[in-house]
N, CA, C and O of each residue as an XYZ file, in Angstrom:
812
protein
N     207.518    180.101   -110.793
C     206.779    179.020   -111.444
C     205.482    179.539   -112.021
O     204.762    180.289   -111.362
N     205.172    179.139   -113.270
C     204.011    179.638   -113.965
C     202.734    179.172   -113.239
O     201.719    179.866   -113.293
N     202.766    178.056   -112.588
C     201.542    177.610   -111.921
C     201.132    178.483   -110.757
O     199.992    178.423   -110.296
N     202.075    179.308   -110.275
C     201.747    180.254   -109.153
C     200.805    181.356   -109.709
O     200.160    182.064   -108.936
N     200.734    181.491   -111.030
C     199.809    182.524   -111.587
C     198.340    182.066   -111.519
O     197.436    182.883   -111.695
N     198.101    180.802   -111.274
C     196.783    180.227   -111.345
C     196.158    180.335   -109.939
O     196.638    179.708   -108.996
N     195.133    181.099   -109.814
C     194.660    181.413   -108.476
C     193.995    180.210   -107.828
O     193.193    179.511   -108.449
N     194.343    179.984   -106.574
C     193.816    178.989   -105.708
C     194.225    177.499   -105.969
O     193.745    176.554   -105.344
N     195.161    177.392   -106.956
C     195.651    176.033   -107.307
C     196.337    175.376   -106.078
O     196.192    174.178   -105.832
N     197.074    176.195   -105.333
C     197.839    175.680   -104.238
C     196.978    175.097   -103.088
O     197.491    174.442   -102.181
N     195.607    175.368   -103.162
C     194.739    174.897   -102.153
C     194.236    173.412   -102.365
O     193.585    172.804   -101.515
N     194.581    172.932   -103.502
C     194.007    171.673   -104.008
C     195.096    170.558   -104.014
O     196.260    170.787   -104.342
N     194.641    169.345   -103.631
C     195.472    168.130   -103.984
C     195.202    167.907   -105.411
O     194.080    168.069   -105.891
N     196.307    167.506   -106.145
C     196.172    167.305   -107.575
C     196.526    165.763   -107.817
O     197.486    165.219   -107.271
N     195.693    165.151   -108.650
C     195.815    163.753   -108.895
C     195.915    163.515   -110.435
O     195.096    164.017   -111.205
N     196.889    162.775   -110.830
C     196.944    162.296   -112.201
C     196.384    160.897   -112.331
O     196.898    159.934   -111.762
N     195.271    160.818   -113.130
C     194.540    159.557   -113.206
C     195.167    158.657   -114.328
O     194.447    158.174   -115.202
N     196.475    158.448   -114.289
C     197.173    157.696   -115.313
C     198.514    157.195   -114.745
O     199.191    157.848   -113.950
N     198.842    155.972   -115.224
C     200.144    155.416   -114.830
C     201.123    155.606   -115.938
O     202.202    155.016   -115.875
N     200.846    156.356   -116.918
C     201.766    156.570   -118.087
C     202.979    157.229   -117.575
O     202.883    158.326   -117.023
N     204.185    156.603   -117.727
C     205.427    157.264   -117.338
C     205.714    158.471   -118.092
O     206.390    159.355   -117.566
N     205.240    158.604   -119.344
C     205.549    159.809   -120.076
C     204.702    161.002   -119.641
O     205.164    162.143   -119.680
N     203.455    160.737   -119.224
C     202.672    161.837   -118.720
C     203.212    162.310   -117.286
O     203.223    163.497   -116.959
N     203.627    161.340   -116.517
C     204.308    161.674   -115.241
C     205.449    162.543   -115.446
O     205.529    163.616   -114.848
N     206.387    162.119   -116.302
C     207.589    162.862   -116.544
C     207.280    164.288   -117.112
O     207.872    165.276   -116.678
N     206.353    164.360   -118.077
C     206.063    165.703   -118.642
C     205.472    166.690   -117.625
O     205.777    167.882   -117.640
N     204.604    166.148   -116.728
C     204.033    167.056   -115.735
C     205.018    167.413   -114.652
O     204.925    168.504   -114.089
N     205.910    166.592   -114.350
C     207.038    166.909   -113.437
C     207.934    167.866   -114.057
O     208.458    168.741   -113.368
N     208.163    167.768   -115.354
C     209.070    168.664   -116.070
C     208.650    170.130   -115.994
O     209.488    171.031   -115.977
N     207.312    170.353   -115.947
C     206.850    171.707   -115.843
C     206.507    172.205   -114.447
O     205.867    173.244   -114.282
N     206.950    171.436   -113.429
C     206.938    171.838   -112.026
C     205.649    171.560   -111.260
O     205.451    172.077   -110.160
N     204.757    170.726   -111.855
C     203.459    170.469   -111.136
C     203.700    169.358   -110.063
O     204.380    168.360   -110.298
N     203.112    169.600   -108.910
C     203.163    168.649   -107.833
C     201.813    167.888   -107.806
O     200.742    168.494   -107.782
N     201.903    166.594   -107.810
C     200.725    165.771   -107.916
C     200.996    164.326   -107.442
O     202.151    163.923   -107.300
N     199.964    163.586   -107.209
C     200.103    162.170   -106.884
C     199.374    161.391   -108.026
O     198.549    161.933   -108.761
N     199.754    160.024   -108.122
C     199.185    159.270   -109.170
C     198.130    158.291   -108.590
O     198.426    157.553   -107.650
N     196.976    158.289   -109.119
C     195.912    157.294   -108.795
C     195.389    156.678   -110.107
O     194.690    157.361   -110.855
N     195.692    155.476   -110.391
C     195.254    154.887   -111.693
C     193.791    154.775   -111.783
O     193.142    154.517   -110.769
N     193.201    154.959   -112.971
C     191.834    154.825   -113.153
C     191.517    153.339   -113.487
O     192.279    152.668   -114.183
N     190.393    152.864   -112.978
C     189.954    151.553   -113.261
C     189.110    151.417   -114.490
O     188.698    150.308   -114.834
N     188.833    152.519   -115.172
C     188.080    152.530   -116.417
C     188.826    151.750   -117.506
O     190.030    151.923   -117.696
N     188.110    150.914   -118.193
C     188.681    150.146   -119.310
C     188.453    150.931   -120.583
O     187.339    150.943   -121.107
N     189.437    151.557   -121.070
C     189.315    152.416   -122.203
C     188.808    151.727   -123.455
O     189.235    150.613   -123.756
N     187.917    152.353   -124.182
C     187.519    151.829   -125.508
C     188.514    152.106   -126.592
O     189.233    153.105   -126.560
N     188.553    151.180   -127.592
C     189.461    151.323   -128.651
C     188.721    151.570   -129.988
O     189.345    151.956   -130.977
N     187.420    151.350   -130.013
C     186.688    151.568   -131.281
C     186.180    152.971   -131.254
O     186.087    153.612   -130.207
N     185.824    153.473   -132.531
C     185.364    154.765   -132.753
C     184.024    154.985   -131.944
O     183.218    154.078   -131.738
N     183.882    156.205   -131.534
C     182.626    156.752   -131.251
C     182.073    157.269   -132.586
O     182.070    156.526   -133.568
N     181.597    158.549   -132.647
C     181.279    159.104   -133.955
C     182.517    159.570   -134.714
O     182.527    159.716   -135.937
N     183.580    159.799   -133.902
C     184.845    160.296   -134.480
C     185.992    159.895   -133.569
O     185.761    159.444   -132.447
N     187.187    160.047   -134.018
C     188.335    159.738   -133.156
C     188.439    160.752   -132.037
O     188.812    160.411   -130.914
N     188.096    162.050   -132.353
C     188.086    163.020   -131.282
C     187.071    162.686   -130.134
O     187.336    162.894   -128.950
N     185.906    162.160   -130.567
C     184.948    161.754   -129.607
C     185.426    160.484   -128.798
O     185.078    160.286   -127.634
N     186.234    159.661   -129.496
C     186.747    158.480   -128.758
C     187.686    158.940   -127.631
O     187.551    158.496   -126.491
N     188.631    159.823   -127.951
C     189.620    160.202   -126.910
C     188.911    161.133   -125.758
O     189.331    161.164   -124.602
N     187.885    161.819   -126.179
C     187.114    162.580   -125.157
C     186.351    161.637   -124.230
O     186.295    161.839   -123.017
N     185.761    160.592   -124.841
C     185.030    159.596   -124.078
C     185.939    158.895   -123.077
O     185.606    158.763   -121.899
N     187.114    158.440   -123.575
C     188.037    157.784   -122.613
C     188.582    158.653   -121.571
O     188.653    158.262   -120.406
N     188.985    159.860   -121.950
C     189.488    160.811   -120.951
C     188.402    161.209   -119.907
O     188.704    161.368   -118.725
N     187.193    161.359   -120.346
C     186.107    161.699   -119.400
C     185.888    160.585   -118.385
O     185.795    160.831   -117.182
N     185.810    159.374   -118.882
C     185.524    158.321   -117.947
C     186.629    157.826   -117.098
O     186.418    157.306   -116.002
N     187.876    157.997   -117.632
C     189.049    157.777   -116.808
C     189.086    158.701   -115.563
O     189.297    158.294   -114.421
N     188.856    159.998   -115.913
C     188.908    160.985   -114.841
C     187.686    160.858   -113.870
O     187.878    160.962   -112.659
N     186.550    160.657   -114.328
C     185.376    160.499   -113.534
C     185.552    159.404   -112.501
O     185.191    159.587   -111.339
N     186.109    158.255   -112.911
C     186.231    157.128   -111.999
C     187.122    157.479   -110.842
O     186.895    156.972   -109.743
N     188.110    158.305   -111.015
C     189.023    158.690   -109.934
C     188.420    159.820   -109.161
O     188.526    159.830   -107.935
N     187.762    160.820   -109.833
C     187.245    161.966   -109.155
C     186.127    161.593   -108.210
O     185.934    162.252   -107.188
N     185.328    160.468   -108.557
C     184.267    160.042   -107.619
C     184.867    159.638   -106.313
O     184.248    159.846   -105.270
N     186.067    159.058   -106.320
C     186.628    158.668   -105.000
C     187.477    159.733   -104.390
O     187.915    159.561   -103.253
N     187.745    160.826   -105.063
C     188.575    161.895   -104.610
C     187.901    163.219   -104.886
O     188.422    164.029   -105.653
N     186.726    163.461   -104.263
C     185.945    164.601   -104.640
C     186.595    166.007   -104.416
O     186.267    166.980   -105.095
N     187.517    166.055   -103.443
C     188.164    167.326   -103.148
C     189.375    167.629   -103.932
O     189.963    168.703   -103.808
N     189.770    166.661   -104.770
C     191.061    166.801   -105.465
C     190.792    167.239   -106.967
O     189.784    166.901   -107.588
N     191.759    167.991   -107.450
C     191.745    168.294   -108.927
C     192.359    167.058   -109.672
O     193.529    166.716   -109.501
N     191.510    166.427   -110.490
C     191.936    165.206   -111.144
C     192.194    165.566   -112.629
O     191.426    166.269   -113.286
N     193.356    165.017   -113.105
C     193.747    165.227   -114.478
C     193.699    163.878   -115.174
O     194.260    162.897   -114.686
N     193.010    163.832   -116.344
C     193.061    162.547   -117.112
C     193.453    162.875   -118.551
O     193.502    164.029   -118.979
N     193.738    161.754   -119.287
C     194.084    161.943   -120.699
C     193.955    160.598   -121.399
O     194.043    159.531   -120.792
N     193.738    160.707   -122.745
C     193.741    159.485   -123.521
C     194.372    159.887   -124.892
O     193.950    160.854   -125.528
N     195.376    159.119   -125.305
C     196.026    159.407   -126.597
C     195.952    158.252   -127.536
O     196.136    157.101   -127.141
N     195.686    158.546   -128.768
C     195.612    157.427   -129.802
C     196.373    157.935   -131.061
O     196.473    159.139   -131.296
N     196.871    157.035   -131.809
C     197.469    157.268   -133.119
C     196.495    156.715   -134.131
O     195.930    155.634   -133.964
N     196.313    157.490   -135.187
C     195.359    157.067   -136.256
C     195.905    157.497   -137.627
O     196.510    158.554   -137.810
N     195.637    156.582   -138.574
C     195.896    156.839   -139.963
C     194.706    156.465   -140.810
O     194.157    155.375   -140.653
N     194.287    157.360   -141.721
C     193.149    157.078   -142.601
C     191.924    156.554   -141.752
O     191.230    155.608   -142.125
N     191.714    157.265   -140.553
C     190.589    157.004   -139.656
C     190.663    155.661   -139.037
O     189.669    155.168   -138.504
N     191.860    155.021   -139.090
C     192.071    153.695   -138.348
C     192.944    153.915   -137.175
O     194.070    154.400   -137.287
N     192.400    153.543   -136.006
C     193.129    153.701   -134.695
C     194.184    152.592   -134.554
O     193.873    151.415   -134.743
N     195.461    152.974   -134.216
C     196.473    152.030   -133.996
C     196.850    151.995   -132.503
O     197.315    152.995   -131.954
N     196.647    150.838   -131.854
C     196.906    150.669   -130.457
C     198.383    150.319   -130.237
O     199.227    150.647   -131.071
N     198.695    149.658   -129.125
C     200.000    149.130   -128.881
C     200.129    147.797   -129.603
O     199.221    146.968   -129.540
N     201.196    147.593   -130.256
C     201.376    146.280   -131.011
C     201.364    145.092   -130.051
O     201.838    145.164   -128.917
N     200.818    144.034   -130.543
C     200.773    142.774   -129.784
C     202.018    141.978   -129.879
O     202.342    141.231   -128.956
N     202.771    142.108   -131.008
C     203.970    141.356   -131.220
C     204.801    142.019   -132.299
O     204.485    143.128   -132.731
N     205.857    141.359   -132.739
C     206.758    141.965   -133.707
C     206.027    142.108   -135.099
O     206.217    143.097   -135.806
N     205.211    141.115   -135.450
C     204.514    141.239   -136.702
C     203.568    142.351   -136.728
O     203.425    143.025   -137.748
N     202.886    142.586   -135.603
C     201.897    143.628   -135.439
C     202.626    144.988   -135.520
O     202.139    145.914   -136.168
N     203.751    145.098   -134.883
C     204.575    146.304   -134.963
C     205.003    146.637   -136.339
O     204.987    147.794   -136.759
N     205.394    145.598   -137.055
C     205.868    145.792   -138.450
C     204.689    146.273   -139.328
O     204.862    147.118   -140.206
N     203.499    145.721   -139.072
C     202.326    146.072   -139.908
C     202.043    147.568   -139.640
O     201.818    148.315   -140.592
N     202.048    148.035   -138.334
C     201.776    149.404   -138.006
C     202.765    150.307   -138.624
O     202.381    151.311   -139.222
N     204.021    150.009   -138.515
C     205.107    150.892   -139.030
C     205.037    150.933   -140.614
O     205.378    151.950   -141.219
N     204.618    149.881   -141.220
C     204.483    149.936   -142.657
C     203.299    150.820   -143.075
O     203.333    151.499   -144.101
N     202.246    150.784   -142.236
C     201.133    151.622   -142.471
C     201.485    153.169   -142.419
O     200.982    153.999   -143.176
N     202.400    153.444   -141.445
C     202.875    154.851   -141.271
C     203.887    155.254   -142.217
O     204.046    156.457   -142.427
N     204.643    154.328   -142.858
C     205.798    154.510   -143.681
C     205.566    155.550   -144.723
O     204.699    155.376   -145.580
N     206.295    156.611   -144.689
C     206.201    157.587   -145.733
C     204.917    158.454   -145.785
O     204.698    159.181   -146.754
N     204.120    158.373   -144.790
C     202.839    158.948   -144.819
C     202.657    159.928   -143.614
O     203.522    160.019   -142.743
N     201.536    160.636   -143.595
C     201.192    161.621   -142.543
C     200.063    160.870   -141.755
O     199.104    160.353   -142.329
N     200.242    160.849   -140.449
C     199.141    160.303   -139.547
C     198.843    161.357   -138.465
O     199.465    162.414   -138.359
N     197.891    160.989   -137.721
C     197.368    161.889   -136.597
C     197.594    161.303   -135.246
O     197.430    160.097   -135.063
N     197.983    162.154   -134.239
C     198.024    161.752   -132.849
C     197.001    162.650   -132.155
O     197.128    163.874   -132.162
N     195.954    162.006   -131.537
C     194.901    162.788   -130.828
C     195.051    162.484   -129.364
O     195.307    161.344   -128.976
N     194.887    163.525   -128.534
C     194.764    163.346   -127.073
C     193.606    164.131   -126.606
O     193.424    165.304   -126.930
N     192.781    163.405   -125.787
C     191.732    164.020   -125.011
C     192.259    164.299   -123.579
O     192.866    163.450   -122.926
N     191.992    165.514   -123.151
C     192.487    165.987   -121.778
C     191.207    166.258   -120.995
O     190.268    166.867   -121.508
N     191.183    165.792   -119.729
C     190.091    166.089   -118.835
C     190.613    166.666   -117.505
O     191.648    166.250   -116.982
N     189.835    167.660   -116.974
C     189.992    168.211   -115.645
C     188.725    168.006   -114.863
O     187.633    168.218   -115.390
N     188.843    167.590   -113.587
C     187.647    167.369   -112.771
C     187.866    167.808   -111.356
O     188.942    167.621   -110.786
N     186.828    168.401   -110.786
C     186.823    168.803   -109.375
C     185.403    168.472   -108.859
O     184.518    169.327   -108.871
N     185.215    167.285   -108.431
C     183.953    166.656   -108.116
C     183.108    167.494   -107.064
O     181.890    167.634   -107.176
N     183.847    168.031   -106.048
C     183.219    168.864   -105.012
C     182.458    169.984   -105.501
O     181.424    170.337   -104.935
N     182.953    170.608   -106.604
C     182.371    171.756   -107.187
C     181.656    171.392   -108.533
O     181.329    172.290   -109.310
N     181.425    170.125   -108.796
C     180.958    169.702   -110.059
C     181.658    170.283   -111.270
O     181.054    170.617   -112.289
N     182.939    170.381   -111.103
C     183.778    170.901   -112.152
C     184.252    169.883   -113.131
O     184.790    168.847   -112.740
N     184.063    170.155   -114.427
C     184.504    169.205   -115.470
C     184.799    169.975   -116.743
O     183.987    170.782   -117.195
N     185.957    169.725   -117.312
C     186.370    170.360   -118.579
C     187.118    169.404   -119.411
O     188.038    168.745   -118.926
N     186.734    169.293   -120.736
C     187.349    168.412   -121.648
C     187.788    169.133   -122.918
O     187.127    170.087   -123.329
N     188.812    168.736   -123.512
C     189.318    169.268   -124.749
C     190.193    168.272   -125.475
O     190.680    167.309   -124.882
N     190.391    168.504   -126.748
C     191.305    167.644   -127.501
C     192.333    168.417   -128.274
O     192.182    169.603   -128.565
N     193.392    167.695   -128.598
C     194.473    168.178   -129.390
C     194.872    167.152   -130.495
O     194.983    165.953   -130.241
N     195.082    167.679   -131.728
C     195.520    166.777   -132.826
C     196.828    167.259   -133.432
O     196.926    168.424   -133.820
N     197.839    166.393   -133.526
C     199.077    166.763   -134.212
C     199.311    165.859   -135.395
O     199.117    164.648   -135.291
N     199.726    166.420   -136.530
C     200.053    165.661   -137.703
C     201.498    165.251   -137.644
O     202.354    166.101   -137.394
N     201.811    164.014   -137.858
C     203.175    163.541   -137.844
C     203.457    162.787   -139.189
O     202.714    161.889   -139.587
N     204.527    163.185   -139.840
C     204.874    162.651   -141.158
C     206.126    161.770   -141.008
O     207.176    162.251   -140.584
N     206.013    160.508   -141.349
C     207.182    159.607   -141.398
C     207.951    159.801   -142.722
O     207.334    159.999   -143.768
N     209.222    159.747   -142.679
C     210.027    159.686   -143.877
C     209.936    158.274   -144.482
O     209.602    157.336   -143.758
N     210.216    158.094   -145.750
C     210.162    156.733   -146.361
C     211.214    155.842   -145.624
O     212.372    156.226   -145.462
N     210.782    154.712   -145.214
C     211.673    153.746   -144.449
C     211.843    152.422   -145.203
O     210.919    151.916   -145.840
N     213.048    151.892   -145.104
C     213.332    150.650   -145.714
C     212.849    149.605   -144.788
O     212.626    149.880   -143.609
N     212.665    148.330   -145.303
C     212.275    147.244   -144.442
C     213.363    146.959   -143.411
O     213.068    146.583   -142.277
N     214.565    147.130   -143.791
C     215.729    146.975   -142.878
C     215.600    147.911   -141.672
O     215.777    147.511   -140.522
N     215.279    149.192   -141.987
C     215.148    150.185   -140.931
C     213.997    149.842   -139.949
O     214.111    149.980   -138.731
N     212.942    149.410   -140.536
C     211.760    149.095   -139.698
C     212.061    147.936   -138.780
O     211.686    147.953   -137.608
N     212.748    146.909   -139.315
C     213.091    145.776   -138.513
C     214.140    146.124   -137.423
O     214.067    145.637   -136.294
N     215.095    146.962   -137.791
C     216.046    147.462   -136.796
C     215.350    148.165   -135.709
O     215.645    147.906   -134.542
N     214.452    149.034   -135.999
C     213.721    149.788   -134.911
C     212.926    148.820   -134.088
O     212.933    148.957   -132.864
N     212.237    147.848   -134.651
C     211.484    146.884   -133.837
C     212.448    146.183   -132.947
O     212.099    145.936   -131.793
N     213.658    145.831   -133.383
C     214.620    145.106   -132.555
C     215.171    145.902   -131.329
O     215.809    145.336   -130.441
N     214.900    147.235   -131.318
C     215.269    148.052   -130.146
C     214.301    147.770   -129.001
O     214.584    148.104   -127.850
N     213.166    147.158   -129.312
C     212.176    146.926   -128.248
C     211.309    148.105   -127.933
O     210.363    147.980   -127.155
N     211.599    149.261   -128.516
C     210.888    150.475   -128.124
C     209.400    150.496   -128.613
O     208.605    151.182   -127.970
N     208.987    149.824   -129.658
C     207.604    149.948   -130.162
C     206.579    149.359   -129.214
O     205.420    149.772   -129.259
N     206.941    148.422   -128.366
C     205.935    147.491   -127.818
C     205.086    148.086   -126.696
O     204.071    147.474   -126.364
N     205.415    149.238   -126.076
C     204.510    149.812   -125.071
C     203.959    151.114   -125.515
O     203.573    151.941   -124.690
N     203.905    151.339   -126.908
C     203.535    152.633   -127.448
C     202.514    152.506   -128.536
O     202.675    151.691   -129.444
N     201.478    153.283   -128.472
C     200.464    153.342   -129.542
C     201.095    153.750   -130.847
O     201.845    154.723   -130.927
N     200.771    152.976   -131.877
C     201.311    153.245   -133.183
C     202.679    152.645   -133.382
O     203.248    152.781   -134.465
N     203.240    151.976   -132.365
C     204.465    151.276   -132.434
C     205.704    152.142   -132.554
O     206.718    151.693   -133.089
N     205.646    153.325   -132.087
C     206.743    154.193   -132.070
C     206.786    155.236   -130.911
O     205.730    155.566   -130.371
N     207.875    155.717   -130.550
C     208.013    156.778   -129.532
C     208.855    157.832   -130.107
O     210.032    157.631   -130.405
N     208.212    159.037   -130.274
C     208.993    160.209   -130.878
C     210.088    160.682   -129.946
O     211.082    161.255   -130.393
N     209.915    160.449   -128.646
C     210.906    160.893   -127.649
C     212.117    159.984   -127.546
O     213.078    160.279   -126.836
N     212.052    158.894   -128.255
C     213.179    157.936   -128.218
C     213.828    157.813   -129.594
O     213.949    158.787   -130.337
N     214.235    156.598   -129.903
C     214.871    156.310   -131.213
C     213.912    156.476   -132.367
O     214.296    156.649   -133.523
N     212.582    156.413   -131.981
C     211.558    156.698   -133.016
C     211.600    158.068   -133.653
O     211.001    158.293   -134.705
N     212.342    159.027   -132.984
C     212.510    160.375   -133.585
C     213.178    160.272   -134.933
O     212.992    161.139   -135.787
N     213.977    159.194   -135.146
C     214.694    159.011   -136.384
C     213.749    158.606   -137.552
O     214.151    158.656   -138.715
N     212.561    158.226   -137.252
C     211.596    157.852   -138.285
C     210.734    159.040   -138.757
O     210.077    158.976   -139.795
N     210.757    160.089   -137.987
C     209.835    161.221   -138.260
C     210.547    162.312   -139.104
O     211.627    162.797   -138.767
N     209.892    162.651   -140.182
C     210.373    163.695   -141.120
C     209.948    165.157   -140.622
O     210.730    166.106   -140.658
N     208.716    165.238   -140.184
C     208.196    166.545   -139.606
C     206.923    166.360   -138.831
O     206.210    165.369   -138.989
N     206.650    167.331   -137.992
C     205.331    167.308   -137.315
C     204.689    168.676   -137.537
O     205.380    169.658   -137.809
N     203.363    168.731   -137.421
C     202.544    169.959   -137.436
C     201.749    169.937   -136.229
O     200.836    169.122   -136.100
N     202.059    170.841   -135.276
C     201.293    170.902   -134.066
C     202.189    170.645   -132.812
O     203.406    170.831   -132.831
N     201.552    170.239   -131.807
C     202.231    170.103   -130.451
C     203.082    168.818   -130.376
O     202.576    167.699   -130.453
N     204.400    169.039   -130.223
C     205.269    167.873   -130.048
C     204.974    167.095   -128.785
O     205.019    165.865   -128.806
N     204.671    167.768   -127.678
C     204.398    167.030   -126.461
C     203.128    166.194   -126.483
O     202.960    165.262   -125.697
N     202.238    166.550   -127.402
C     200.993    165.728   -127.574
C     201.447    164.382   -128.215
O     200.842    163.359   -127.895
N     202.419    164.328   -129.052
C     202.899    163.118   -129.695
C     203.642    162.285   -128.562
O     203.579    161.056   -128.555
N     204.278    162.933   -127.701
C     204.906    162.151   -126.572
C     203.801    161.519   -125.607
O     203.967    160.458   -125.005
N     202.720    162.263   -125.542
C     201.597    161.739   -124.645
C     200.802    162.631   -123.895
O     199.809    162.210   -123.302
N     201.168    163.947   -123.855
C     200.354    164.924   -123.052
C     200.667    166.306   -123.571
O     201.816    166.741   -123.505
N     199.680    167.005   -124.083
C     199.850    168.330   -124.672
C     200.000    169.402   -123.582
O     198.987    169.897   -123.088
N     201.163    169.759   -123.209
C     201.422    170.644   -122.062
C     200.832    172.016   -122.167
O     200.271    172.516   -121.191
N     200.936    172.650   -123.318
C     200.404    174.028   -123.402
C     198.839    174.068   -123.336
O     198.221    174.916   -122.692
N     198.282    173.104   -124.041
C     196.802    173.009   -123.993
C     196.366    172.758   -122.567
O     195.407    173.389   -122.124
N     197.019    171.862   -121.808
C     196.730    171.613   -120.456
C     196.773    172.856   -119.564
O     195.865    173.105   -118.770
N     197.873    173.643   -119.721
C     198.063    174.845   -118.896
C     196.916    175.826   -119.188
O     196.363    176.411   -118.257
N     196.558    176.011   -120.437
C     195.550    176.975   -120.764
C     194.149    176.509   -120.305
O     193.322    177.323   -119.894
N     193.907    175.219   -120.381
C     192.702    174.673   -119.816
C     192.632    174.843   -118.295
O     191.563    175.102   -117.744
N     193.775    174.697   -117.624
C     193.809    174.792   -116.173
C     193.569    176.233   -115.752
O     192.877    176.479   -114.764
N     194.080    177.104   -116.420
C     193.815    178.615   -116.114
C     192.357    178.885   -116.278
O     191.788    179.565   -115.425
N     191.696    178.404   -117.317
C     190.259    178.656   -117.576
C     189.463    177.919   -116.486
O     188.541    178.483   -115.896
N     189.815    176.697   -116.234
C     189.058    175.872   -115.309
C     189.044    176.552   -113.905
O     187.976    176.617   -113.296
N     190.123    177.031   -113.399
C     190.232    177.562   -112.069
C     189.452    178.881   -111.983
O     189.009    179.249   -110.895
N     189.268    179.618   -113.126
C     188.489    180.808   -113.122
C     187.027    180.489   -112.885
O     186.306    181.278   -112.274
N     186.574    179.299   -113.382
C     185.133    178.950   -113.222
C     184.859    178.305   -111.909
O     183.746    178.404   -111.391
N     185.896    177.606   -111.318
C     185.663    176.800   -110.080
C     186.616    177.433   -109.066
O     187.690    176.892   -108.803
N     186.243    178.527   -108.519
C     187.115    179.179   -107.547
C     186.935    178.530   -106.179
O     185.799    178.327   -105.749
N     187.979    178.211   -105.510
C     187.899    177.505   -104.230
C     187.930    178.557   -103.114
O     188.773    179.452   -103.055
N     186.939    178.371   -102.237
C     186.885    179.269   -101.130
C     187.780    179.018   -100.012
O     187.770    179.765    -99.033
């Protein structure tokens, strides 16, 4: 297992500060053992100075709220948003909202940003970083958009689509990390974790 290469990781309890089923599945996929403790931080949806700053802000405060209560644990947090033309698209409220979002993305390139946070309160450990992936939708007919909405898939997903599901049929190409679009950039996380554990060696 690649995680065995990270010194002292086995000495820590690991906590995912998210109830996202996609993040849970992705971290299990790569062999990480962890428990889930949801954050009580209410994430912001409006810009800070930039969308990168927005996801960093949310990831930081989600993680800190859990790390404060679990100071000896390695806490992992994340925040993912979909944006087009500097406009953040959250989860659609209803079918009309999903249609509006998918029309905005139709035939265009948009961005998926994720902020990732690592925390180890006992050692005052904190590391944050971001990933951005460009996603291009193929041109879609109104009939295709409505058919996708009728699958029910858009309603729990930012930007009203899921690339890991039937939403894959909407996407023409991506530039960057595929797993970031699903909800958690696995390679970035692994590289951050290696660097984090070098700085915060557990005795």
